[in-house]
N, C-alpha and C positions, 0 to 999 in steps of 0.2 A: 337877161330874163329874171323876173322877180322870184325870190325864194320864200316870199311871205305866203302863208296860207290864211284864207279867210273862212271863218266858221260862221254860218248862219244859225241863229239860235232856235229856229223852228217855230212851231205854234207856241205863242206866249203862255197858253193855258196848260201846255203839256210838260213833259219832263225835259224838253230840250234845253231850257235855260239852266236847269240844275246840272245836267251832265256836261254842259259846256263849261260852266265855271269850275266844276270839279276837275275836269281835264286840264284846263288852263292853269289853275292854281298849283297843280302838281308838276308843271313844266319847269325845266331849268330856266334860268334867267335868259340864256341865249335863245332858247326856243321860244320863250314868251316874246322876245323882241322881234321874232319873225312870225307873229300871229296877230290877226285882227279879228274882232268879233263884230258881226253885223246883226244888230238887234236893238233892244230898248234897254237903256242903262238902268232905269228904275226897276224893271222886271228882273234884270240880272242881279241887282242889289238885293232884291227880295229872295232870289234863289240862293245867294250867299248866306243870308240869314237862315234860310231853311236848312242849309247844309252845315251851319255852324262854322263857316269859313270866313276868312278875310282876304281881300284881294283888291289892289288898287286898279280900278277899271278906267281911270282917266285917259290913259294913253292907248288903251286896248280897244275901246268900243267905238264903232261907227254908229252913233246914237240916232235912231229913227223913231219917230213918235208912234204911239198907239192911241187910237180914239178911245177915250175913257179909261186909259191905262193908268197903272198896271191892272190887268184883268184878273178875276178870280181864277185860282187853280182848278183844273179838272172839269171845266165846263165848255161845251161846244159853243162857239161864238164866232159869227161872221167877221167881227172886228179883228179877231185873232187870225182868221184865215187871210184877211187883207194884209195884215202886218207881216205875216209869214211870207206872202208873195213879195212884198216890197223889200224885205231883207234879202231875199234871193235875187231879185232884179238888180239891186244895187251891187251885190257881190259879183254877179255875172258881168255887169258893165265894167267893174274894176278889173276883173280877170281879162276881159277883152282888151282893156287899155294897158295890160301888163303891170298893173299896180299890185296885183297878187298873182301867185303862180298856180294855185289850186283852190277850188271851193270845197269846203267840207260842210255838209248839211246835216243839221239835227232834224228830227222827225216833224212832219207836218200832218195835219188832219185833212184828208181829201174832202170830207163833207163841209168843213168850215171854209175851205178854199173855194169850193163851188158856190156855197151860200153867199160868199163875198163877191161873186161874179167872175171869178177866175176859173174858167171851165177847162181844167186839165185832169188827166187821169193819175197824176202824181208828179214827182220831181222830174222824171226822165222826159215825159212829154212836155212839161213846162220849159225845161232847159233847151230842148230842141226848138221850141217856138221862139224863145227869147234870143237864141243865137241864129235864127233863120234857117235851121235845118229841117228837112222833111221828116226825119226820124232819128232816133238814137238807139243804142243798144245797152242793155243792162247786163253787167257782169257781176256775179257774186264770187268773191275771192276769199279763200282761206288757205292755210298752209298746205293741206293735202288734197283739197278739192276746189276746182274753179269751174264755174258754169256760166255760159253766156246764153241769152235767150233770144229766140227768133221773134217771139212776141211776149207781152207781159199782161197788162191790165185790160184784157178783152175776154169775152165769153169763150168757152171751149170751142164752140161752133165757129166763131170768127177766127180763132187762133188757127184752126185747121185750114181755113180759107187763106189766111195770111202766109202760111208756110209754103210759099211758091219757091220754085227752084232759084229764082233771082234773089229773093230775100234770104234764103238759107245760105246761098253762096256768099252774099254780102256779110252775113253773120260770121261765117267761117273766116273770111278774109280779115274782118275787123278783129276777131279774137286772135288770129295768127299774128297780126301786126302788133297788137298790144303785148302779147307774151314775148315777142322779140324785143320790144322796147324795155321790158323789165328784166331782160337778161337771159331769156331762153332762146338759144341760137336757132334750134329747129323744133318748134313746138309739135307735140304729138296730140292730134285733135281727134276726138270721137264724136260722131253725130248720132244722137238718139233717134230711134224710130218714132213714128207718130202712133201707130196702132200696136196692139199686143203682138209680140213676136214679129214686129215689122210687117204685119199683115199676113204672114204665113202663106206667101206666094198667092195672095189675093183672096184667101179664105176669110180674112178679117178686114178687108178693105184694100184698095189699090193705091192709097195716097203715098205710101213709102216708095213704091216702084215708080210712080208718076212724078212725085215732087222731090223726094229726098235723093234718090239714086242719081238723077241728072246733076244736081248741085254738087254732090260729092265727086262725081266724075270730072266736072269742070274745075273744081278746086285742085284735084290731083294733077290735072293737065297743066295747072299753073305752078306746079312744084310744091304744093302744100302737102305735108305729111298728115293725111286725114283718112279716117276709116268710117264706114257706115253705109246704110243705117245699122245701128246695133240696138238690140232690144233694150228698152229703158229699164227693165227689171234686173239687168246685169251690168250695164255700162257704168253706172256710178260706183259700184263696188270695185270694178276693174280700175277705174280712174283713182279712186281713194287708195287702192293698193299699189299704185305707181305705174300702171300701164299707159296712162294718158295724162297730159298736162292740162287738158281742157275738155269739157263736154259741152256740145251745143245742144241745149234743151229746146224742144219745139214750142213749149208754152209755159206759163207762169208756174203752176204747181209742179209740173214735171221737173223743173230745176230747183224751185225753192224748197220743196219737202226734203230731198236728200241733204242739201247743204245745211239746212236748219237743224237737221237731226245730228249731224256730226260737228257743226261749228256754230251753234246758236248764238253764243256770246262774242264770237271773234270774226265772223264773216263780214266782209266789207262790200258795200254796194258801190260799184264804179260805173260811171256813165262813159260810154265809148261812142265814137263817131261824131264828136262835137269839136268845135275849134278851141274849146277850153277844157281843162281837166276838172273833174268833180268826183269826190268820194262821199260816202254817207254811212251812217249807222244803218243796220239792217233790222230795225224794229220801229214800232209805232210811238204815238204820243203818250200812251199809258196814262190816260186821264185818271184812272183809279188810284194811282199812287203819286200823281203830280202834287207838289207842294208838301210832301211828307218827309222828304230827305232820304227816301229809300231807293231812289233811282240809281242803278248801276251804270258806271261810265266806262266799263271795260271795252264795249263796242266802239264808243267814241274815241278812245285811245287808239284802237286798231285803225279806225278811219283816218285819224290824224297821221299816224305813222305811214300809212299807204300814201297819203297826200304828200307828205314830205319826200317820199321816194319819187313820186311823179314830178314834183317841182324841181328836185335836184336833177332828174333826168332831162328836163327841158333845158337845163343849163349846161 
């Protein structure tokens, strides 16, 4: 199995190229030899100039063209959205062929992506489609708090409908399997409730009793160490304090807000339920600072470190 990681540089008009070359330039020679960048070489050269860095990209870059590129920094452009899609598509195909062991993605702009005709809600949905999966799961991982989501980029109303016992059970199973893979022998999993105080015995809604409780019972019957539903206003504090290894969040903001509060610069976005491995920074394209040399690459370093861990685990 390949131990090479492939970094997609993200939207060419965003901070992705800058944080990519910053991270790669700081690598040891050995790590750099196990790294490939999927992007546009001319744009990456511009990013090096912006950062005041030098790096020989000749052997590092899978160079893919951009219509009219290099494009201006910080501007929404469908050409950038199309290029970002093609970088990811190429990396996915190489991962499927075992030419790379894990994909690391720099940020894309969803509006640019959709303007280019690639109608996805973000990386996770795109990766599921490219690999022929019906769906995937988003895990946000930091040292003291890990959260996996039942749903992500949908309305709150749709998220509640999607929190079926079957989907919640699948989320629990996927999170349990992943934590075992990274070395936690018996993961302790907490499932957050949907309603305030888990519905307070039906006073604030019956979704927890009807949708969450059955899923937790089925997971327990399979031998998974899982508890829930637990009120969302306490479960994250308990997990952060060491009571649980993973929290199952019912929807996007329920999981994103707590982890971005405690690990804004270091949390890593990990896609689970796919035939390939993928990690990502947990921030956006930051058009307002793109091309200024101000972009922080700490989160990219964290995503790369997690990717190397996954690639090594496959071997």
